[in-house]
C-alpha positions, 0 to 999 in steps of 0.5 A: 156868237153861237149863231155863227157856228153853222156858217163858213169859217171865213164868214164867221171870222169876219162877223166875230171880228167886225161886230164888236168894232161896230158895237163901239160906235154908240150911234149904231143900235144893232146889226142884223143879217139877211140873205143866205145867212137868214135862210140857212143856205150859206156856203163858201160862195155866199155874200154876207148881207148885213143891216147896220141900224142907226139912231135917227138923229145920227143917221145922216152923219153915219151915212157920210162916214160909212166908208170909214166905218166899214174900212176900220173893221177889217181889211177893206179892198174896195167899197162902192154904193149901190145905186146900180141896184136901186139902193143908195143906202147900200155899201158893197164891199170886198174884204180880204184876203181871203176874199169876202163880199159883204153888203152893208145896208145902213138904215135908220131905226125909224125905217126898220119896218120898211123891209122885204124880210125879217132879218136875223139879229146879230147884235142889238143895243138894249133890245132896240131892234127887237122892240122896233120891228113889227113882225108883220111888216116884212113882205118880199115882192112877188111877181104881179101877174097882171103887171107882167101880162100887160107888158109881156107881148109888147116886150116880145114884139120888141125882141122880134124887131131887134132880131129883124134888124140884126141887133143880136147883142141887144137881143141877147141882153133882152132875152136875159131881161125876160128870163130874169124879170118874168120867167125866173120869178114865176118858176121860183114862185111856182116851186115855193121858192123866193122869186128873186130873178133866177137866183138858185133856180137850179135848186128849185125848177123841175127837170122839164123847166130846166130843160126849157130854160136851157133853150132860152140861152141863145147864141149870136145867130138870128135863128138861135135868138128866135128859138130862145124867144119862142121858148120864153113864150112857151115857158111864160104861157105854162106859168101864167096864172091869169087870162091873157090878152089873146089879141096882143099874144097872137099879133106878137107871135105872128 
């Protein structure tokens, strides 16, 4: 378990307790870790992102039993599936005390090459994961400049109409959507960081970008929402890497 020496004690203790119990299930071929443990950025506030790899012929059965499986490896407080983030294979768990958030993604080994990162193998049965993983297959999704440009100015118009109607709670949510879907990933990518929403953007954005990002945090007034939307436009234009739709841009700003 030397690979756990540089992670917080709570996380290390959980892994050292839980992985041997998962090994006892012959249907499970291995356990791998992604997220901050893979990136070497784990701290006391981090989740554990674990991938449980299952033999194909047992996958359906393990998926049905997964709550019982994760409930038997440590003191489980709550567990629920990840449809709200578009991943039904994900089981989001809270253990403790001390409290620890652990995400288990149960996958068939047949699907191991459909992934966004090359996970850190924590344990594997007879090198099953090492043999199955194609090292060239992992690809983290990056923002598509054309996809964004085709939508951005219509989104801006949408936000302006909500301000005009006085739907400010809707506007505040919408501003957050633009920051997470467009601005955050573009800024992170420009600073050679993983373009994942606004995750850890404080560690990567320039001082000027951070000052402008703060200007996108609106309060419940029309003027604040207008100013935040304008700041989002300025940030987008500073990050945009393709020729924009000048007509859509002008009309939306007007």
